[in-house]
C-alpha atoms as an extended CHARMM CRD file, in Angstrom:
* protein
*
       239  EXT
         1         1  MET       CA             14.7310000000       -0.8420000000      -30.6850000000  PROA      1               0.0000000000
         2         2  THR       CA             17.0980000000        0.5200000000      -28.0210000000  PROA      2               0.0000000000
         3         3  LEU       CA             15.9090000000        4.0640000000      -28.7300000000  PROA      3               0.0000000000
         4         4  ASP       CA             12.2980000000        2.9890000000      -28.3180000000  PROA      4               0.0000000000
         5         5  ARG       CA             13.1270000000        1.3740000000      -24.9810000000  PROA      5               0.0000000000
         6         6  SER       CA             14.9090000000        4.5040000000      -23.7680000000  PROA      6               0.0000000000
         7         7  LYS       CA             11.9800000000        6.6620000000      -24.8440000000  PROA      7               0.0000000000
         8         8  TYR       CA              9.4770000000        4.4760000000      -23.0030000000  PROA      8               0.0000000000
         9         9  PHE       CA             11.7220000000        4.3510000000      -19.9150000000  PROA      9               0.0000000000
        10        10  PHE       CA             12.2360000000        8.0980000000      -19.6230000000  PROA      10              0.0000000000
        11        11  ASN       CA              8.5690000000        8.7730000000      -20.3470000000  PROA      11              0.0000000000
        12        12  GLY       CA              7.6980000000        6.4710000000      -17.4670000000  PROA      12              0.0000000000
        13        13  MET       CA             10.1500000000        8.2560000000      -15.1740000000  PROA      13              0.0000000000
        14        14  ARG       CA              8.7200000000       11.6350000000      -16.1470000000  PROA      14              0.0000000000
        15        15  ASP       CA              5.0950000000       10.6100000000      -15.6750000000  PROA      15              0.0000000000
        16        16  ALA       CA              5.8400000000        9.1000000000      -12.2630000000  PROA      16              0.0000000000
        17        17  ILE       CA              7.5550000000       12.1850000000      -10.8010000000  PROA      17              0.0000000000
        18        18  PRO       CA              4.3450000000       13.2440000000       -8.9570000000  PROA      18              0.0000000000
        19        19  ILE       CA              4.1570000000        9.7130000000       -7.5520000000  PROA      19              0.0000000000
        20        20  MET       CA              7.7680000000        9.9520000000       -6.3830000000  PROA      20              0.0000000000
        21        21  LEU       CA              7.1260000000       13.2480000000       -4.5880000000  PROA      21              0.0000000000
        22        22  GLY       CA              4.0190000000       11.8810000000       -2.8890000000  PROA      22              0.0000000000
        23        23  TYR       CA              5.8760000000        8.7250000000       -1.8810000000  PROA      23              0.0000000000
        24        24  MET       CA              8.6890000000       10.7210000000       -0.2830000000  PROA      24              0.0000000000
        25        25  ALA       CA              6.2180000000       12.6270000000        1.8820000000  PROA      25              0.0000000000
        26        26  VAL       CA              4.2910000000        9.5400000000        2.9750000000  PROA      26              0.0000000000
        27        27  GLY       CA              7.4740000000        7.4670000000        3.2310000000  PROA      27              0.0000000000
        28        28  PHE       CA              8.8220000000       10.0030000000        5.7310000000  PROA      28              0.0000000000
        29        29  THR       CA              5.9870000000        9.2800000000        8.1450000000  PROA      29              0.0000000000
        30        30  MET       CA              6.4380000000        5.5590000000        7.4460000000  PROA      30              0.0000000000
        31        31  GLY       CA             10.0420000000        5.9610000000        8.5760000000  PROA      31              0.0000000000
        32        32  ILE       CA              8.8170000000        7.3410000000       11.8940000000  PROA      32              0.0000000000
        33        33  CYS       CA              6.6270000000        4.2600000000       12.2280000000  PROA      33              0.0000000000
        34        34  ALA       CA              9.6200000000        2.0170000000       11.4140000000  PROA      34              0.0000000000
        35        35  LYS       CA             11.6310000000        3.7460000000       14.1320000000  PROA      35              0.0000000000
        36        36  ASN       CA              8.8820000000        3.0530000000       16.6600000000  PROA      36              0.0000000000
        37        37  ALA       CA              9.0590000000       -0.6160000000       15.6330000000  PROA      37              0.0000000000
        38        38  GLY       CA             12.7950000000       -0.7050000000       16.3740000000  PROA      38              0.0000000000
        39        39  PHE       CA             14.1220000000       -0.8100000000       12.7970000000  PROA      39              0.0000000000
        40        40  SER       CA             17.6220000000        0.3460000000       11.9180000000  PROA      40              0.0000000000
        41        41  PRO       CA             18.0800000000        2.7790000000        8.9930000000  PROA      41              0.0000000000
        42        42  LEU       CA             19.2540000000       -0.0250000000        6.7080000000  PROA      42              0.0000000000
        43        43  GLN       CA             16.3860000000       -2.2970000000        7.7150000000  PROA      43              0.0000000000
        44        44  ALA       CA             13.8390000000        0.4590000000        7.1100000000  PROA      44              0.0000000000
        45        45  PHE       CA             15.3470000000        1.2750000000        3.7180000000  PROA      45              0.0000000000
        46        46  LEU       CA             15.3660000000       -2.3600000000        2.5960000000  PROA      46              0.0000000000
        47        47  SER       CA             11.8450000000       -2.8730000000        3.9360000000  PROA      47              0.0000000000
        48        48  SER       CA             10.4940000000       -0.0770000000        1.7480000000  PROA      48              0.0000000000
        49        49  PHE       CA             12.7280000000       -0.9510000000       -1.2150000000  PROA      49              0.0000000000
        50        50  THR       CA             11.4340000000       -4.5180000000       -1.3210000000  PROA      50              0.0000000000
        51        51  GLN       CA              7.7700000000       -3.8340000000       -0.4700000000  PROA      51              0.0000000000
        52        52  ASN       CA              6.6630000000       -0.3610000000       -1.5360000000  PROA      52              0.0000000000
        53        53  ALA       CA              3.2740000000       -0.9860000000        0.0790000000  PROA      53              0.0000000000
        54        54  SER       CA              2.0420000000        1.6020000000        2.5650000000  PROA      54              0.0000000000
        55        55  ALA       CA             -0.8710000000       -0.2720000000        4.1450000000  PROA      55              0.0000000000
        56        56  GLY       CA              1.0550000000       -3.5410000000        4.3140000000  PROA      56              0.0000000000
        57        57  GLN       CA              4.1380000000       -1.9210000000        5.8170000000  PROA      57              0.0000000000
        58        58  PHE       CA              2.1190000000        0.0140000000        8.3640000000  PROA      58              0.0000000000
        59        59  ALA       CA              0.3770000000       -3.1950000000        9.4350000000  PROA      59              0.0000000000
        60        60  GLY       CA              3.6990000000       -5.0130000000        9.5780000000  PROA      60              0.0000000000
        61        61  TYR       CA              5.4500000000       -2.2940000000       11.5870000000  PROA      61              0.0000000000
        62        62  THR       CA              2.5310000000       -2.1130000000       13.9990000000  PROA      62              0.0000000000
        63        63  LEU       CA              2.5500000000       -5.8610000000       14.6380000000  PROA      63              0.0000000000
        64        64  ILE       CA              6.3410000000       -5.9550000000       14.9670000000  PROA      64              0.0000000000
        65        65  ALA       CA              6.2110000000       -3.1280000000       17.5160000000  PROA      65              0.0000000000
        66        66  GLU       CA              3.6790000000       -5.1810000000       19.4870000000  PROA      66              0.0000000000
        67        67  GLY       CA              5.8870000000       -8.2740000000       19.4360000000  PROA      67              0.0000000000
        68        68  ALA       CA              3.7070000000      -10.3340000000       17.0840000000  PROA      68              0.0000000000
        69        69  SER       CA              4.9160000000      -13.6720000000       15.7580000000  PROA      69              0.0000000000
        70        70  TYR       CA              6.3340000000      -14.1880000000       12.2660000000  PROA      70              0.0000000000
        71        71  LEU       CA              3.1840000000      -16.0670000000       11.2670000000  PROA      71              0.0000000000
        72        72  GLU       CA              0.9110000000      -13.2230000000       12.3930000000  PROA      72              0.0000000000
        73        73  VAL       CA              2.9730000000      -10.6820000000       10.4600000000  PROA      73              0.0000000000
        74        74  ALA       CA              3.0090000000      -12.8750000000        7.3420000000  PROA      74              0.0000000000
        75        75  VAL       CA             -0.7530000000      -13.4740000000        7.3990000000  PROA      75              0.0000000000
        76        76  MET       CA             -1.5200000000       -9.8000000000        8.0530000000  PROA      76              0.0000000000
        77        77  LEU       CA              0.6840000000       -8.7240000000        5.1430000000  PROA      77              0.0000000000
        78        78  LEU       CA             -1.0620000000      -11.2370000000        2.8990000000  PROA      78              0.0000000000
        79        79  VAL       CA             -4.4710000000       -9.8680000000        3.8770000000  PROA      79              0.0000000000
        80        80  ALA       CA             -3.4390000000       -6.2080000000        3.6610000000  PROA      80              0.0000000000
        81        81  ASN       CA             -1.8590000000       -6.6820000000        0.2300000000  PROA      81              0.0000000000
        82        82  ALA       CA             -4.5000000000       -8.9980000000       -1.2370000000  PROA      82              0.0000000000
        83        83  ARG       CA             -5.7750000000       -6.1970000000       -3.4750000000  PROA      83              0.0000000000
        84        84  TYR       CA             -2.6210000000       -6.4970000000       -5.5540000000  PROA      84              0.0000000000
        85        85  LEU       CA             -3.8370000000       -9.8870000000       -6.7530000000  PROA      85              0.0000000000
        86        86  LEU       CA             -6.7960000000       -8.1710000000       -8.3870000000  PROA      86              0.0000000000
        87        87  MET       CA             -4.6100000000       -5.3700000000       -9.7470000000  PROA      87              0.0000000000
        88        88  SER       CA             -2.2620000000       -7.9330000000      -11.2750000000  PROA      88              0.0000000000
        89        89  CYS       CA             -5.1410000000       -9.6680000000      -13.0470000000  PROA      89              0.0000000000
        90        90  ALA       CA             -6.3170000000       -6.3590000000      -14.4870000000  PROA      90              0.0000000000
        91        91  MET       CA             -2.7730000000       -5.2980000000      -15.3660000000  PROA      91              0.0000000000
        92        92  SER       CA             -2.2020000000       -8.5350000000      -17.2910000000  PROA      92              0.0000000000
        93        93  GLN       CA             -4.7830000000       -7.2920000000      -19.8040000000  PROA      93              0.0000000000
        94        94  LYS       CA             -2.6900000000       -4.1560000000      -20.3880000000  PROA      94              0.0000000000
        95        95  ILE       CA              0.4280000000       -6.1290000000      -21.2950000000  PROA      95              0.0000000000
        96        96  SER       CA              1.0360000000       -7.5300000000      -24.7600000000  PROA      96              0.0000000000
        97        97  PRO       CA              0.4110000000      -11.3070000000      -24.8880000000  PROA      97              0.0000000000
        98        98  ASP       CA              3.9090000000      -11.9240000000      -26.2650000000  PROA      98              0.0000000000
        99        99  THR       CA              5.5970000000      -10.2200000000      -23.2780000000  PROA      99              0.0000000000
       100       100  PRO       CA              8.0980000000      -12.6910000000      -21.7090000000  PROA      100             0.0000000000
       101       101  LEU       CA              7.5020000000      -13.9900000000      -18.1840000000  PROA      101             0.0000000000
       102       102  LEU       CA             10.5810000000      -12.2100000000      -16.8240000000  PROA      102             0.0000000000
       103       103  HSD       CA              9.2080000000       -8.8210000000      -17.8700000000  PROA      103             0.0000000000
       104       104  ARG       CA              5.8390000000       -9.6600000000      -16.3260000000  PROA      104             0.0000000000
       105       105  MET       CA              7.4890000000      -10.5600000000      -13.0230000000  PROA      105             0.0000000000
       106       106  LEU       CA              9.5370000000       -7.3630000000      -12.9750000000  PROA      106             0.0000000000
       107       107  ILE       CA              6.4500000000       -5.2570000000      -13.6940000000  PROA      107             0.0000000000
       108       108  ALA       CA              4.5980000000       -7.0190000000      -10.8730000000  PROA      108             0.0000000000
       109       109  TYR       CA              7.4260000000       -6.2020000000       -8.4570000000  PROA      109             0.0000000000
       110       110  ASP       CA              6.3750000000       -2.5560000000       -8.2060000000  PROA      110             0.0000000000
       111       111  LEU       CA              2.6950000000       -2.6430000000       -9.1380000000  PROA      111             0.0000000000
       112       112  THR       CA              1.4250000000       -0.1530000000       -6.5690000000  PROA      112             0.0000000000
       113       113  ASP       CA             -1.9630000000        1.5700000000       -6.4780000000  PROA      113             0.0000000000
       114       114  GLU       CA             -0.6090000000        4.7270000000       -8.1040000000  PROA      114             0.0000000000
       115       115  ILE       CA              1.4560000000        2.9630000000      -10.7540000000  PROA      115             0.0000000000
       116       116  PHE       CA             -1.5110000000        0.7420000000      -11.5470000000  PROA      116             0.0000000000
       117       117  GLY       CA             -3.7110000000        3.8040000000      -12.0530000000  PROA      117             0.0000000000
       118       118  LEU       CA             -1.1300000000        5.4620000000      -14.2980000000  PROA      118             0.0000000000
       119       119  SER       CA             -0.6790000000        2.2570000000      -16.3020000000  PROA      119             0.0000000000
       120       120  ILE       CA             -4.3960000000        1.7130000000      -16.8340000000  PROA      120             0.0000000000
       121       121  ALA       CA             -4.7210000000        5.2980000000      -18.0800000000  PROA      121             0.0000000000
       122       122  GLN       CA             -2.2320000000        4.6350000000      -20.8970000000  PROA      122             0.0000000000
       123       123  PRO       CA             -3.7350000000        3.9280000000      -24.3400000000  PROA      123             0.0000000000
       124       124  GLY       CA             -3.0710000000        0.4580000000      -25.6740000000  PROA      124             0.0000000000
       125       125  TYR       CA             -0.5770000000       -1.9710000000      -24.1850000000  PROA      125             0.0000000000
       126       126  VAL       CA              1.8830000000       -0.8290000000      -21.5260000000  PROA      126             0.0000000000
       127       127  ASP       CA              5.4710000000       -1.3370000000      -22.6240000000  PROA      127             0.0000000000
       128       128  PRO       CA              7.6050000000       -3.0560000000      -19.9430000000  PROA      128             0.0000000000
       129       129  PHE       CA             10.2140000000       -0.3010000000      -20.1320000000  PROA      129             0.0000000000
       130       130  TYR       CA              7.5650000000        2.3190000000      -19.4320000000  PROA      130             0.0000000000
       131       131  ALA       CA              6.7360000000        0.3780000000      -16.2510000000  PROA      131             0.0000000000
       132       132  TYR       CA             10.4350000000        0.2070000000      -15.3800000000  PROA      132             0.0000000000
       133       133  GLY       CA             10.6720000000        3.9750000000      -15.7770000000  PROA      133             0.0000000000
       134       134  MET       CA              7.7740000000        4.4960000000      -13.3940000000  PROA      134             0.0000000000
       135       135  ALA       CA              9.4060000000        2.1580000000      -10.8800000000  PROA      135             0.0000000000
       136       136  ALA       CA             12.7220000000        3.9980000000      -11.2510000000  PROA      136             0.0000000000
       137       137  SER       CA             11.0010000000        7.1380000000       -9.9530000000  PROA      137             0.0000000000
       138       138  ALA       CA              8.6420000000        5.5500000000       -7.4280000000  PROA      138             0.0000000000
       139       139  ILE       CA             10.9450000000        3.1250000000       -5.6100000000  PROA      139             0.0000000000
       140       140  PRO       CA             13.6370000000        5.6680000000       -4.6310000000  PROA      140             0.0000000000
       141       141  GLY       CA             10.9550000000        8.1130000000       -3.5160000000  PROA      141             0.0000000000
       142       142  TRP       CA              9.3870000000        5.5660000000       -1.1860000000  PROA      142             0.0000000000
       143       143  SER       CA             12.5400000000        3.9040000000        0.1580000000  PROA      143             0.0000000000
       144       144  LEU       CA             14.5380000000        7.1300000000        0.6070000000  PROA      144             0.0000000000
       145       145  GLY       CA             11.5230000000        8.8310000000        2.1860000000  PROA      145             0.0000000000
       146       146  THR       CA             11.3470000000        6.0150000000        4.7300000000  PROA      146             0.0000000000
       147       147  LEU       CA             15.0880000000        6.2370000000        5.3670000000  PROA      147             0.0000000000
       148       148  PHE       CA             14.9950000000       10.0150000000        5.8910000000  PROA      148             0.0000000000
       149       149  GLY       CA             11.9870000000        9.6860000000        8.1790000000  PROA      149             0.0000000000
       150       150  LEU       CA             13.7590000000        7.1610000000       10.3960000000  PROA      150             0.0000000000
       151       151  ILE       CA             16.9660000000        9.2260000000       10.4940000000  PROA      151             0.0000000000
       152       152  ALA       CA             14.9620000000       12.3040000000       11.4400000000  PROA      152             0.0000000000
       153       153  GLY       CA             13.2290000000       10.2530000000       14.1190000000  PROA      153             0.0000000000
       154       154  ASN       CA             16.6140000000        9.3610000000       15.6080000000  PROA      154             0.0000000000
       155       155  ILE       CA             17.7450000000       12.9830000000       15.6400000000  PROA      155             0.0000000000
       156       156  LEU       CA             14.6390000000       14.9170000000       16.6080000000  PROA      156             0.0000000000
       157       157  PRO       CA             13.3290000000       15.1270000000       20.1920000000  PROA      157             0.0000000000
       158       158  GLU       CA             10.8570000000       12.4680000000       21.2780000000  PROA      158             0.0000000000
       159       159  ASP       CA              7.9510000000       14.9270000000       21.4850000000  PROA      159             0.0000000000
       160       160  ILE       CA              8.4350000000       15.9710000000       17.8580000000  PROA      160             0.0000000000
       161       161  VAL       CA              8.7310000000       12.3340000000       16.7530000000  PROA      161             0.0000000000
       162       162  THR       CA              5.4490000000       11.5690000000       18.5020000000  PROA      162             0.0000000000
       163       163  ALA       CA              3.8100000000       14.5100000000       16.7430000000  PROA      163             0.0000000000
       164       164  LEU       CA              5.1620000000       13.4230000000       13.3610000000  PROA      164             0.0000000000
       165       165  SER       CA              3.7540000000        9.9340000000       13.9330000000  PROA      165             0.0000000000
       166       166  ALA       CA              0.2910000000       11.4630000000       13.6360000000  PROA      166             0.0000000000
       167       167  GLY       CA              1.0610000000       12.2410000000       10.0030000000  PROA      167             0.0000000000
       168       168  LEU       CA              0.6110000000        8.5910000000        9.0850000000  PROA      168             0.0000000000
       169       169  PHE       CA             -2.9110000000        8.5840000000       10.4960000000  PROA      169             0.0000000000
       170       170  GLY       CA             -3.5750000000       11.7410000000        8.5000000000  PROA      170             0.0000000000
       171       171  MET       CA             -2.5390000000        9.8280000000        5.3870000000  PROA      171             0.0000000000
       172       172  PHE       CA             -5.0600000000        7.0820000000        6.0700000000  PROA      172             0.0000000000
       173       173  ILE       CA             -7.7830000000        9.6210000000        6.8170000000  PROA      173             0.0000000000
       174       174  ALA       CA             -7.0710000000       11.1790000000        3.4260000000  PROA      174             0.0000000000
       175       175  VAL       CA             -7.4290000000        7.7260000000        1.8650000000  PROA      175             0.0000000000
       176       176  ILE       CA            -10.7360000000        6.7180000000        3.4650000000  PROA      176             0.0000000000
       177       177  VAL       CA            -12.6460000000       10.0250000000        3.5730000000  PROA      177             0.0000000000
       178       178  PRO       CA            -13.1710000000       10.5890000000       -0.2010000000  PROA      178             0.0000000000
       179       179  PRO       CA            -14.6850000000        7.1380000000       -0.9100000000  PROA      179             0.0000000000
       180       180  ALA       CA            -16.6670000000        7.2770000000        2.3480000000  PROA      180             0.0000000000
       181       181  ARG       CA            -18.2690000000       10.5430000000        1.2680000000  PROA      181             0.0000000000
       182       182  LYS       CA            -19.3090000000        9.0400000000       -2.0560000000  PROA      182             0.0000000000
       183       183  ASN       CA            -20.5060000000        5.6670000000       -0.7950000000  PROA      183             0.0000000000
       184       184  PRO       CA            -22.5400000000        5.3350000000        2.4470000000  PROA      184             0.0000000000
       185       185  VAL       CA            -21.7900000000        1.6010000000        2.5720000000  PROA      185             0.0000000000
       186       186  ILE       CA            -18.0490000000        2.3040000000        2.7620000000  PROA      186             0.0000000000
       187       187  ALA       CA            -18.6600000000        4.9500000000        5.4160000000  PROA      187             0.0000000000
       188       188  PHE       CA            -20.6900000000        2.4650000000        7.4770000000  PROA      188             0.0000000000
       189       189  LEU       CA            -18.0370000000       -0.2530000000        7.1630000000  PROA      189             0.0000000000
       190       190  ILE       CA            -15.2860000000        2.1290000000        8.2270000000  PROA      190             0.0000000000
       191       191  LEU       CA            -17.2090000000        3.1950000000       11.3180000000  PROA      191             0.0000000000
       192       192  PHE       CA            -18.1780000000       -0.3940000000       12.0990000000  PROA      192             0.0000000000
       193       193  SER       CA            -14.5600000000       -1.5400000000       11.7730000000  PROA      193             0.0000000000
       194       194  MET       CA            -13.3930000000        1.1820000000       14.1300000000  PROA      194             0.0000000000
       195       195  ALA       CA            -16.0850000000        0.2940000000       16.6640000000  PROA      195             0.0000000000
       196       196  ALA       CA            -15.3160000000       -3.4240000000       16.4340000000  PROA      196             0.0000000000
       197       197  SER       CA            -11.6030000000       -2.7970000000       16.8680000000  PROA      197             0.0000000000
       198       198  PHE       CA            -12.2520000000       -0.6680000000       19.9450000000  PROA      198             0.0000000000
       199       199  PHE       CA            -14.6590000000       -3.2210000000       21.4140000000  PROA      199             0.0000000000
       200       200  PHE       CA            -12.3420000000       -6.2080000000       21.0340000000  PROA      200             0.0000000000
       201       201  SER       CA             -9.2470000000       -4.3230000000       22.1920000000  PROA      201             0.0000000000
       202       202  ARG       CA            -10.7120000000       -2.4730000000       25.1930000000  PROA      202             0.0000000000
       203       203  ILE       CA            -13.7890000000       -4.3830000000       26.3130000000  PROA      203             0.0000000000
       204       204  CYS       CA            -13.5970000000       -8.0040000000       25.1300000000  PROA      204             0.0000000000
       205       205  ASP       CA            -10.1490000000       -9.0360000000       23.9170000000  PROA      205             0.0000000000
       206       206  LEU       CA            -11.0400000000      -12.7810000000       23.6190000000  PROA      206             0.0000000000
       207       207  GLY       CA             -7.5280000000      -13.6240000000       24.7710000000  PROA      207             0.0000000000
       208       208  LEU       CA             -6.1270000000      -12.9320000000       21.3080000000  PROA      208             0.0000000000
       209       209  SER       CA             -2.8870000000      -11.1520000000       20.5440000000  PROA      209             0.0000000000
       210       210  PRO       CA             -3.1850000000       -7.7740000000       18.7700000000  PROA      210             0.0000000000
       211       211  GLY       CA             -1.9700000000       -9.3410000000       15.5270000000  PROA      211             0.0000000000
       212       212  SER       CA             -4.4550000000      -12.2080000000       15.5710000000  PROA      212             0.0000000000
       213       213  ARG       CA             -7.2740000000       -9.8250000000       16.5150000000  PROA      213             0.0000000000
       214       214  THR       CA             -6.4760000000       -7.5030000000       13.6060000000  PROA      214             0.0000000000
       215       215  ILE       CA             -6.3360000000      -10.4050000000       11.1430000000  PROA      215             0.0000000000
       216       216  MET       CA             -9.6120000000      -11.8530000000       12.4380000000  PROA      216             0.0000000000
       217       217  LEU       CA            -11.4950000000       -8.5540000000       12.1820000000  PROA      217             0.0000000000
       218       218  THR       CA            -10.0680000000       -7.7600000000        8.7380000000  PROA      218             0.0000000000
       219       219  VAL       CA            -11.0520000000      -11.1030000000        7.2520000000  PROA      219             0.0000000000
       220       220  LEU       CA            -14.4800000000      -11.3950000000        8.9190000000  PROA      220             0.0000000000
       221       221  ILE       CA            -15.6120000000       -7.8460000000        8.1770000000  PROA      221             0.0000000000
       222       222  SER       CA            -14.3810000000       -8.0660000000        4.5810000000  PROA      222             0.0000000000
       223       223  LEU       CA            -16.1660000000      -11.3660000000        3.9940000000  PROA      223             0.0000000000
       224       224  ALA       CA            -19.3830000000      -10.1180000000        5.5890000000  PROA      224             0.0000000000
       225       225  ALA       CA            -19.2930000000       -6.9350000000        3.5230000000  PROA      225             0.0000000000
       226       226  ALA       CA            -18.7330000000       -8.9110000000        0.3150000000  PROA      226             0.0000000000
       227       227  PHE       CA            -21.8530000000      -11.0160000000        0.9410000000  PROA      227             0.0000000000
       228       228  ILE       CA            -24.1270000000       -8.3470000000        2.4320000000  PROA      228             0.0000000000
       229       229  PHE       CA            -23.1170000000       -5.4570000000        0.1710000000  PROA      229             0.0000000000
       230       230  PRO       CA            -22.0290000000       -6.9780000000       -3.1540000000  PROA      230             0.0000000000
       231       231  PRO       CA            -20.9920000000       -4.4000000000       -5.7810000000  PROA      231             0.0000000000
       232       232  LYS       CA            -23.7800000000       -3.5100000000       -8.1510000000  PROA      232             0.0000000000
       233       233  GLU       CA            -23.1800000000       -4.6140000000      -11.7130000000  PROA      233             0.0000000000
       234       234  ASP       CA            -23.7120000000       -2.1340000000      -14.5050000000  PROA      234             0.0000000000
       235       235  CYS       CA            -26.4390000000       -3.9870000000      -16.3480000000  PROA      235             0.0000000000
       236       236  ARG       CA            -27.1810000000       -2.3420000000      -19.6420000000  PROA      236             0.0000000000
       237       237  ASP       CA            -29.0820000000       -3.6240000000      -22.6180000000  PROA      237             0.0000000000
       238       238  ASP       CA            -26.6740000000       -3.7980000000      -25.5490000000  PROA      238             0.0000000000
       239       239  ALA       CA            -29.4690000000       -4.4180000000      -28.0350000000  PROA      239             0.0000000000
């Protein structure tokens, strides 16, 4: 049994090496963002070690840098990370029904987009120790990447740090462009969100703080899109 667990664990570590390398690169730019928010190296490291969520951390760092309240940060993180609720529901179908609750909770701790994709691609049930192996590669890549990025931000000249900060926006462009090219609805919603954000931040701020404005736009646009552009179901006749 122990040999099987070791095999699953090391297979998970091996399969997640590309994830680790990608996380280190993106985590580096996240460290620059953490520096701009006033985080210490230890705080940045622990932030990434306990979250491992790029979009959520970026939103959190941005609000913290703008002096948002604890409530605004908490609500924004909940909204930004809501997709993990759906991933968890899908992942529960890939775990054996007799898997203890403790193992389920530990798997959920590091259920990121990339680890979810790798898990779903596995045939049959995902062994908990395979998930632990993936996390053993992914978590250090993300947290150490953030730490190195913040340390570099403290050492490098301010002009270089400002230039490196643009790398995070490049990451998000790389995330949104492929689906936008495939789906015109997504492309429209991205452009509309950008226009709405510009309008309410530069023309009509409504007296809201940046954090509250971001939360409001995220929730309202998401809800409107869900009702106006519901996903099309694949309706096929099984007869």
